[in-house]
N, C-alpha and C positions, 0 to 999 in steps of 0.2 A: 409524486416524490417531494418531500419537503426538504428544502436546504437551509440549515441554521448554520452560522459561522461565527468564529471568533478571530479577531485580528491581533496580530503581535509584531512588534518591530524586534528583529533579531539582527545584530550587527549592520544596524542601517537599513535593512532590508524587510520589506513587508510581507508576512507570511499569513495566510488565510487558511485556518483551521477549519475543516467541515465535518459536520456529522454524517456525512457520506464516505468516511473512511480515507479520505484524500486531503492533501495539503496544497494550496496554490501558492507559488512564487510569484509575487506582481511583477516585480523589475526583469524578472527571466521569461516571463509568458509560460511558465512551466508548471504542469501538474505534475505531483510527486505522489508515487504510491508504493508500495510494497506487499509483497505475499500474495498475488494473484492465484497461484497455484494452478495454472492453467493445465487441465486434463486430470485433476483429482477426481472429479465425479465420475468421469468414464473409467478411470483406472478401477475405482470401487464398484461399479456396475460390473466390470469384466471379471472381476474377482468375487462375484456373487453377493455382494452387500449392495441393498436395494436403497438407493438415493435419488431424490428428484433429479429429472433430466434437464430442467430448465435453469439450475444454478448458474452456469457460465453465461447463459442469455441475460440472466437478471445483472450478473456482474457488468456485463458489456453494456447494457441499456444505462446502467447507472454512469459507467464511464462516459458514454456519449453525452448523457446529460450535464456532467460537468465540463466536460470539453468544451459544449455551447455555450454554458453559461458564463464561464470565464474567458472565453475566446482562447483557449490555450493553444499555442502553436507548438509545444513540446511535452512529451511524456517523458519522464524518468521513473524508470522503475527500480527500486533499491533492492534487488535480489527475489529470488525464488518465484519468477515469473512462470516457471512451470513446475510441475509436481511429478511428472514421469516424462517419456519420450511422447511421440507423436502417437495420437489415437484420436478417437472420433471428437473430442474436444477441439483438437487442433483444427480441423475442418471448418468448425464455427468461427474460431479465432480468424483463419485466414480470410474466409468471406467477410468479416469485419474490417480486416486490415485492407481489403481492395477497394472499400468505399471511404477510408481514412488515410490514403496515401500521401497527403500533404503533411500529415502529423510527424514530425520528428520523434521517433521512439529510440530511446538510449536504456540498456538494460545494464546494470552492475551485477555481475554473477552473484547468485545466492548459493547456499549448499546444494539445492536441488536442482541448480541450473549446470553445475562444474561440468558434466559430462554430457548433458543434452541439449544445449542451447545452440549450438554451431549452425543446424538447419535454420535458426531464424534470422540469419543473413539473407537468406532468399526472400525474405519478406521486407527488406531495407531496414532491418533493426540494427542499431550500432550496439556492439557489446564491449563492455569494460569488463577485465577478468578480474581486479580485486576492487578498485576503488575509482572513483571520480572526483576531480577537483575543480568546482566552479567557484571562485572567488564569490563570497567568504567562507564557502561550505565545502566540506568533504562528504560525498557520499559512499557508504560503505555497508555492506549488508548486516553483517553481524556487529552490534555494538562494541566499541572499544572506547577506552579513555585516553589512548596513547596520542591521538591526533592533536596537534598544536591547534588546528582550526576548528570551528564549531562542525560536528559530524551529525549526519542525517541517516538513520538506520533504519531496519526492520527486525525481521527474523523472530522476535520474541513473541508477536501476536500479544501485544500488552493489554492488560484489563484490570479492573479495580472493583472491589466491593465496596458497595455504597450501603450503609445502614439505614433501613427503614424504621417505622414505629413497630412496637410490639414485637421486638427481636427477631424481625424479618430483615432479609438483605436481598441485593440483586447484584449480579455480576455483569458489568458493561464494559464495552470495549474502550480504549482510550488512548490519546497521546501522552508519551511521557517527556518531559521537558525539563532540563537542568541548565546550569550556566554554561556548559560546553557541549552538550548533547540533546538530540531529538530522537526519539523511538516513535516510528510510524504503527499504526495498528493495521493489522492484515486487512486488504482491500476485500479479498473475497469473505464472504459470511460463512463458507463452508469450513471453519477453522475453531479451534479451541481459544482459550485465554489463558494467559499467564498473569495471574493475580498476586504472585508470591513477591516480585522484584521490585516494589514501589519505594523504597526507601532511596532519599537523596533526590527525588524527582518530585515536581509538580504535575498534576495530573489534569488534562482536558477530557472528560468523558463525555458520552453522547448516548442518544437512542436515535430511532427514527425519525423522531419530532424535535428533539432540542439537544444542545450542546451547552456544557457548562464547566466551570473551572472548580478544583477541589483544592 
């Protein structure tokens, strides 16, 4: 696994953007992700749609790598931790949690979590209903411009279209950042990309091997 990073200072805090779909907040020792969509692959298989069975294992392996690399003490999930209710994928995550009990996990509920997340309390996961404020940031799932504080969100699965030579192009996941807002990429690779809403944002795009600003 190749880790590439870009560091930025936002409101006097050091944020590390990674090409592994996560953000690390140095001062708070927090790894920040969004849109894990736990249970999505099992949900698809249950409904007769063949998808690989190791999607969640790959996501959790990447999460383990990042936690160890940054020595993260906290994991903040900015919504859509879940995709559906309990299913076979939950058993995989439950086993992962039992060997990561020292990690403090906080979930800010997303639209997929609203009616499904309460059982996560049993795994010692703190749940915030709407938003979480940890100065100087507000964590909220669906991006808004109403917050006076700088907000960190997810939900959109942001991407960007990068033009190549000979009229070719490639769509890449990205972080979107503006004066008062940061939108995280989906942590799960089993998601689509929204490349239509890039106005008024700078983009930090990435591949499996590199990360760069647009």
